[in-house]
C-alpha positions as CSV (number, residue, x, y, z in Angstrom):
1,M,89.0,120.3,-145.7
2,R,92.5,119.2,-146.7
3,V,93.7,122.8,-146.8
4,S,92.4,123.6,-143.3
5,R,93.7,120.4,-141.9
6,F,97.3,121.3,-142.7
7,S,97.0,125.0,-142.3
8,W,99.1,124.9,-139.2
9,L,102.0,123.4,-141.2
10,L,101.8,126.1,-143.9
11,G,101.7,128.7,-141.1
12,L,104.7,127.2,-139.4
13,C,106.8,127.0,-142.6
14,A,105.8,130.6,-143.6
15,A,106.6,132.0,-140.2
16,S,109.9,130.2,-140.0
17,A,110.9,131.4,-143.4
18,A,109.9,135.0,-142.8
19,I,111.6,135.2,-139.5
20,A,114.7,133.1,-140.0
21,G,115.5,134.1,-143.6
22,P,116.0,131.9,-146.7
23,A,117.1,128.3,-146.3
24,S,120.5,127.2,-147.5
25,V,120.8,126.7,-151.2
26,H,122.3,123.3,-150.6
27,P,120.6,121.9,-147.5
28,P,121.9,118.4,-146.4
29,A,119.9,115.7,-148.0
30,K,119.0,112.2,-146.8
31,L,120.1,113.0,-143.3
32,N,118.9,111.1,-140.2
33,V,119.2,113.3,-137.1
34,E,119.1,111.8,-133.6
35,I,118.2,114.2,-130.8
36,G,118.5,113.1,-127.2
37,Y,116.2,114.1,-124.3
38,L,117.7,113.7,-120.9
39,G,115.6,114.2,-117.8
40,R,115.1,113.0,-114.2
41,D,112.2,112.2,-112.0
42,Y,112.6,115.1,-109.7
43,P,110.0,115.7,-106.9
44,N,107.5,118.4,-107.8
45,P,105.5,120.8,-105.6
46,L,102.1,119.5,-104.7
47,P,99.1,121.0,-106.7
48,I,97.3,123.8,-105.0
49,S,93.9,122.3,-105.7
50,L,92.1,119.7,-107.8
51,L,91.9,122.3,-110.6
52,E,95.6,121.8,-111.1
53,P,96.2,118.2,-112.3
54,V,99.4,116.4,-111.5
55,V,101.5,116.4,-114.8
56,T,104.4,113.9,-114.8
57,D,105.5,114.4,-118.4
58,Q,106.2,118.1,-118.7
59,G,109.0,118.9,-121.1
60,L,109.1,115.5,-122.7
61,Q,105.8,116.0,-124.5
62,G,107.0,119.4,-125.8
63,A,110.1,117.7,-127.2
64,R,107.9,115.1,-128.9
65,V,105.8,117.8,-130.6
66,G,109.0,119.5,-131.6
67,I,110.2,116.4,-133.3
68,S,106.8,116.2,-135.2
69,D,107.3,119.8,-136.4
70,N,110.9,119.1,-137.5
71,L,109.7,116.1,-139.4
72,A,106.9,118.1,-141.1
73,T,109.5,120.4,-142.7
74,G,112.4,118.0,-142.9
75,R,110.6,115.4,-145.0
76,F,110.5,117.9,-147.9
77,L,114.4,117.9,-147.8
78,G,114.9,114.3,-147.2
79,Q,115.7,114.7,-143.5
80,S,114.3,112.6,-140.7
81,Y,114.4,113.2,-136.9
82,H,114.2,110.8,-134.0
83,L,113.9,111.5,-130.3
84,D,116.0,109.2,-128.0
85,E,114.4,109.6,-124.5
86,K,116.2,108.9,-121.3
87,I,114.5,109.7,-118.0
88,T,116.6,108.8,-115.0
89,A,114.9,107.5,-111.8
90,R,114.9,109.8,-108.8
91,D,117.6,107.8,-107.1
92,G,119.2,106.7,-110.4
93,D,122.6,107.3,-112.0
94,I,122.3,110.4,-114.2
95,I,125.9,110.0,-115.4
96,A,125.5,106.5,-116.6
97,D,122.3,107.4,-118.5
98,A,124.0,110.5,-120.0
99,K,126.9,108.4,-121.2
100,Q,124.6,106.0,-122.9
101,L,122.7,108.8,-124.6
102,L,125.9,110.6,-125.7
103,E,127.1,107.4,-127.4
104,K,124.0,107.7,-129.7
105,T,123.9,111.5,-130.2
106,Q,125.7,114.7,-129.5
107,L,122.5,116.8,-129.7
108,V,120.9,116.8,-126.2
109,V,117.9,118.6,-124.7
110,A,118.6,118.7,-121.0
111,D,115.6,118.9,-118.6
112,L,117.9,118.9,-115.6
113,T,118.6,120.9,-112.4
114,P,121.8,123.0,-112.4
115,E,123.8,120.4,-110.5
116,D,122.9,117.6,-112.8
117,L,123.3,119.7,-115.9
118,L,126.9,120.6,-114.9
119,R,127.8,117.0,-114.1
120,V,126.6,116.0,-117.6
121,A,128.2,118.9,-119.4
122,D,131.6,118.2,-117.8
123,L,131.7,114.6,-119.0
124,P,134.5,113.9,-121.5
125,E,131.9,112.3,-123.7
126,A,130.0,115.6,-123.8
127,K,133.0,117.8,-124.8
128,N,131.9,118.4,-128.3
129,A,128.1,118.0,-127.7
130,I,125.5,120.7,-128.1
131,I,123.4,120.5,-124.8
132,I,120.4,122.8,-124.6
133,N,119.2,123.7,-121.1
134,A,115.4,123.6,-121.2
135,R,114.7,123.8,-117.5
136,A,117.1,125.6,-115.2
137,S,117.0,129.4,-114.7
138,N,120.0,129.6,-112.4
139,D,122.1,132.7,-113.3
140,E,125.4,131.2,-112.5
141,L,124.9,128.7,-115.4
142,R,125.2,131.7,-117.6
143,G,127.9,133.3,-115.5
144,K,130.8,131.8,-113.6
145,D,129.5,128.2,-114.2
146,C,128.9,128.6,-118.0
147,R,130.1,125.9,-120.3
148,R,131.1,126.0,-124.0
149,N,128.8,123.0,-124.8
150,V,125.7,124.3,-123.0
151,F,123.1,126.6,-124.6
152,H,120.0,128.0,-122.8
153,V,116.5,128.3,-124.1
154,A,115.2,128.6,-120.5
155,P,115.1,132.3,-119.4
156,S,117.4,133.1,-116.5
157,W,116.2,134.4,-113.2
158,S,117.7,137.8,-114.2
159,M,115.7,137.8,-117.5
160,R,112.5,137.0,-115.6
161,A,113.2,139.7,-113.0
162,D,114.1,142.3,-115.5
163,A,111.0,141.6,-117.5
164,L,108.8,142.2,-114.4
165,A,110.9,145.2,-113.3
166,Q,110.5,146.9,-116.6
167,Y,106.7,146.6,-116.4
168,L,106.7,147.9,-112.8
169,A,108.8,150.8,-113.9
170,W,106.4,151.5,-116.7
171,K,103.5,151.5,-114.2
172,R,105.6,153.7,-111.9
173,W,105.2,151.2,-109.0
174,K,108.6,151.8,-107.5
175,S,108.3,150.6,-103.9
176,W,108.4,146.8,-103.6
177,F,107.8,144.7,-100.5
178,L,109.7,141.5,-101.1
179,L,108.6,138.1,-99.6
180,R,110.7,135.0,-100.3
181,G,110.8,131.4,-99.3
182,N,114.0,129.6,-98.1
183,A,114.5,127.3,-101.1
184,K,117.7,127.8,-103.1
185,E,115.7,128.9,-106.1
186,D,113.7,131.3,-104.0
187,I,116.9,133.0,-102.8
188,E,118.2,133.1,-106.4
189,Y,115.1,134.7,-107.7
190,A,115.0,137.2,-104.8
191,E,118.6,138.2,-105.6
192,A,117.6,138.7,-109.3
193,M,114.8,141.0,-108.2
194,K,117.2,143.1,-106.1
195,R,119.5,143.5,-109.1
196,A,116.5,144.4,-111.3
197,A,115.3,147.0,-108.7
198,K,118.7,148.8,-108.9
199,K,118.8,148.5,-112.7
200,F,115.3,149.9,-113.4
201,G,114.8,152.4,-110.6
202,G,112.8,150.3,-108.1
203,K,113.3,150.1,-104.3
204,I,112.8,147.2,-102.0
205,V,111.5,148.7,-98.9
206,E,111.7,145.5,-96.9
207,E,112.5,141.8,-97.4
208,R,111.0,139.0,-95.4
209,T,111.5,135.3,-95.4
210,I,108.4,133.2,-95.0
211,I,108.5,129.6,-93.9
212,F,105.0,128.3,-94.4
213,D,103.4,124.9,-94.1
214,P,100.2,124.7,-96.1
215,G,99.7,121.0,-95.2
216,N,96.3,121.6,-93.6
217,R,94.8,123.6,-96.5
218,N,92.5,120.7,-97.5
219,S,91.0,120.3,-94.0
220,E,87.5,121.6,-93.3
221,T,88.9,124.9,-91.9
222,G,92.1,125.1,-94.0
223,H,91.1,128.4,-95.6
224,Q,90.5,129.9,-92.2
225,Q,94.0,129.0,-91.0
226,I,95.5,130.6,-94.1
227,Q,93.2,133.6,-93.8
228,T,94.6,134.2,-90.3
229,Q,98.3,133.4,-91.0
230,I,99.0,135.4,-94.1
231,P,97.9,138.8,-92.6
232,M,100.1,138.1,-89.6
233,R,103.1,137.3,-91.8
234,T,102.6,140.5,-93.8
235,Q,101.6,143.0,-91.1
236,N,103.1,146.4,-90.5
237,P,105.2,146.7,-93.7
238,P,106.7,150.0,-94.8
239,P,104.7,151.9,-97.5
240,H,104.9,150.0,-100.8
241,D,103.2,149.8,-104.2
242,I,103.4,146.1,-104.8
243,V,104.3,142.8,-103.1
244,V,107.0,140.9,-105.0
245,V,107.1,137.2,-104.1
246,A,109.8,134.6,-104.6
247,D,108.2,131.2,-103.9
248,T,109.3,128.7,-106.5
249,Q,107.9,125.8,-104.5
250,D,104.3,127.1,-104.3
251,T,104.2,127.0,-100.5
252,F,102.7,130.4,-99.7
253,G,102.8,132.7,-102.8
254,E,99.4,131.6,-104.1
255,Y,97.8,132.5,-100.8
256,L,99.0,136.1,-100.8
257,M,96.3,137.5,-103.1
258,W,93.3,138.9,-101.2
259,R,95.0,138.0,-97.8
260,T,97.9,140.5,-97.3
261,S,97.5,142.9,-94.4
262,L,97.4,145.8,-96.9
263,P,95.5,145.6,-100.2
264,K,98.3,145.5,-102.8
265,P,98.9,143.6,-106.1
266,I,101.1,140.5,-106.1
267,A,103.8,139.8,-108.7
268,G,106.8,137.5,-109.0
269,T,106.4,133.7,-108.9
270,Q,102.7,134.1,-108.3
271,G,100.1,136.7,-109.3
272,L,101.7,138.6,-112.2
273,V,104.4,136.1,-113.4
274,S,107.1,136.4,-116.0
275,V,107.4,133.3,-118.1
276,A,108.7,132.1,-121.5
277,W,105.3,130.6,-122.3
278,G,101.8,130.0,-120.8
279,P,98.7,128.0,-121.7
280,L,96.8,131.3,-122.3
281,Y,99.2,132.8,-124.8
282,E,97.7,133.2,-128.3
283,E,99.5,136.1,-130.1
284,Y,101.8,135.8,-133.2
285,G,100.2,132.5,-134.2
286,G,100.8,131.0,-130.7
287,I,97.2,129.7,-130.7
288,Q,98.3,127.3,-133.5
289,L,100.9,125.7,-131.3
290,Q,98.6,125.7,-128.3
291,K,95.8,123.9,-130.3
292,R,98.2,121.5,-131.9
293,F,99.7,120.5,-128.6
294,R,96.3,120.1,-126.9
295,A,95.1,117.9,-129.8
296,K,98.1,115.7,-129.6
297,I,98.9,115.5,-125.9
298,K,95.3,116.1,-124.4
299,R,96.4,118.8,-122.0
300,P,97.7,122.4,-122.0
301,M,101.2,123.3,-123.0
302,T,103.3,124.3,-120.0
303,E,106.4,126.5,-119.9
304,R,108.6,123.4,-119.6
305,D,106.9,121.9,-122.6
306,Y,107.5,125.0,-124.6
307,M,111.2,125.2,-123.7
308,A,111.8,121.6,-124.7
309,W,109.8,122.2,-127.9
310,L,111.9,125.2,-128.6
311,A,115.2,123.3,-128.0
312,V,114.2,120.7,-130.5
313,R,113.3,123.4,-133.0
314,V,116.7,125.0,-132.5
315,F,118.3,121.8,-133.7
316,G,115.8,121.6,-136.6
317,E,116.6,125.1,-137.7
318,A,120.4,124.4,-137.5
319,V,120.1,121.2,-139.6
320,T,117.8,122.7,-142.2
321,R,119.4,126.1,-142.7
322,S,123.1,125.7,-142.1
323,G,123.9,123.4,-145.1
324,K,126.0,121.3,-142.7
325,A,125.8,117.8,-141.6
326,D,128.1,117.7,-138.5
327,I,128.1,119.0,-134.9
328,A,130.8,121.6,-135.6
329,G,128.9,123.1,-138.5
330,W,125.7,123.3,-136.6
331,R,127.4,124.9,-133.5
332,T,129.0,127.5,-135.7
333,Y,125.6,128.3,-137.4
334,I,123.7,128.5,-134.1
335,L,126.2,131.1,-132.8
336,S,126.3,133.0,-136.1
337,P,124.4,136.3,-136.8
338,Q,122.4,134.4,-139.5
339,F,120.7,132.1,-136.9
340,G,117.2,132.7,-135.8
341,V,114.5,130.4,-134.5
342,A,110.8,131.2,-134.7
343,G,109.0,130.7,-131.4
344,F,105.7,132.5,-132.0
345,K,106.8,135.7,-130.3
346,G,106.9,137.9,-133.3
347,Q,110.7,138.0,-133.9
348,A,113.7,135.8,-134.6
349,M,115.3,134.6,-131.4
350,S,119.1,134.1,-131.4
351,F,121.8,133.1,-128.9
352,R,124.0,135.6,-127.0
353,P,127.6,134.7,-127.9
354,W,129.0,135.7,-124.5
355,D,126.9,133.2,-122.4
356,R,124.9,131.0,-124.9
357,Q,121.5,132.4,-123.6
358,L,118.6,132.6,-126.1
359,R,117.3,136.2,-126.5
360,Q,113.6,136.2,-126.3
361,P,110.6,138.3,-125.2
362,I,109.2,137.4,-121.8
363,L,105.5,137.1,-121.2
364,L,103.8,138.7,-118.2
365,T,100.6,136.9,-117.4
366,G,97.9,136.9,-114.8
367,P,95.9,133.8,-113.9
368,R,93.7,134.1,-116.9
369,S,95.1,136.7,-119.3
370,L,98.2,138.0,-120.9
371,V,99.0,141.3,-119.2
372,S,102.1,142.5,-121.2
373,T,105.3,141.4,-122.9
374,S,108.8,142.6,-122.1
375,P,111.0,144.3,-123.2
376,Q,108.7,147.2,-122.5
377,E,108.4,150.2,-124.9
378,G,111.0,152.8,-124.2
379,F,113.7,150.5,-122.8
380,L,116.4,150.7,-125.5
381,H,119.5,148.8,-126.5
382,P,122.1,149.6,-129.2
383,K,121.8,146.1,-130.8
384,Y,118.9,143.9,-129.5
385,L,116.0,145.2,-127.4
386,T,115.8,141.7,-125.8
387,D,119.3,142.3,-124.4
388,T,117.7,144.7,-121.9
389,L,116.5,141.5,-120.2
390,G,119.2,139.6,-118.2
391,V,122.9,140.0,-118.2
392,D,124.4,142.0,-121.1
393,A,127.9,141.5,-122.5
394,P,129.7,144.1,-120.4
395,E,128.2,142.6,-117.2
396,T,128.9,138.9,-117.9
397,T,131.1,136.8,-115.6
398,C,131.1,134.0,-118.2
399,K,134.6,133.2,-119.4
400,L,134.4,131.0,-122.4
401,P,137.6,130.0,-124.4
402,G,137.9,132.0,-127.6
C-alpha cells in the first residue's frame, strides 16, 4: 500500500528526470524559496447552467499543488518552497499589493489581465524579477508590449488559433464562417484566427459580430428564445465547412451547436476548443495530475489551474537543476537550451528566447473527449515542431535588449 500511495511521486520524478535531463551535480542545498502569487478578483462570466459550478479559486489552487510537487522533490535536496499569496480586491490597488509582494520575493506567478500585468512588470521593484504570466493570451504581450522580466506559460491567441487551424487544414475544412463577440478578447482571438487562416490555407468566407443577451435563458421559455434567435443571426451565410467562434465571455458561443441555420460543426472558444489543459486530459501520465488535484482540491483542474501549476514547476525546475541560488542564475538557466519543464505532454517544454513564450503542445478538446493535439503531423519546423504554433522568431515584433 505504501508503494501505491506514493506512486504519483515516483512517476513525477521519473518523468521530470527523463524529460529535463540529469540534475546539477551540485544542486543548491538548504535553500528556502519564496514564490509569490499575484491575482485580482476579476468579474467572471456567469455559468451556462447548474452543471457548471462557480469556481472562485482558479489558478490559486493550481499554484498550491505546484508548491506541493516542488516540496516533494525539493526535500530530498534540502530545498523548501513557500507560496506567498496576494489577491487584490476588484477595486483594490494592484500596484501596492505588487510592491509588498516584490519586497518578499522576485519570483512571481501573475494571474493578471494584460493591463495589470504590464503595470506590475514596469515597476522599478520588478526590474530584476522573473514574472510568469499564467493567465493572459494577448499576443501583444509577446510582441510590441513584451518585457524582459515577463515569461509566458499561458498560450497566446496565435498559438491557440494555429493549433485549431492546423487541425482544420488536416481535415481539409478550408472555408470558415467566423462569428465573434465585441469584447476586446473576442476581437483579439478573431484576429488570430484570420492570421491562422492565411498561414495554413484557410479562408474566412464571412465575419459577423454577434451581440447577444442570454439573460432570459433560465426562464420557462428561455430555450425557445435562443432556438429562434441563433438561426436568425446565422442565416444566409456563404458556403462554408465550419463555424469558427470567438466568444471569450460565453455570451452566445455555447448556443451555436445544434442551432445554426446550416448544420455545421463549431470550433473556437466553444465546440472544438484549443487549450493548454482540460479536465478530461489523461495522456502522458496526465491522469496522475488530474487525480492528485481532485483529491486535494475536491474539483476538476481547470486550464488556469494548470498554467499556475506549470509556472510554479518552472521555478522548481530552475532551482533544482541550475545549481544556482540567485535570480540571475535562474533566469539564465530558464532561457538556456538545457532548460525543460515536464508538463505531462510527452516532451520537454522550453521558452522561446525572442518573446519568452513557453513552447508547448496545444490540446483540441470537445465537451467530453480529447479530439487531437497540435502540432499536427506533417507541419514541420527546422528546430521545434511546437514553433509552428504562434509567432516564430522571424515574425516577432518583440524587441528585447540584448
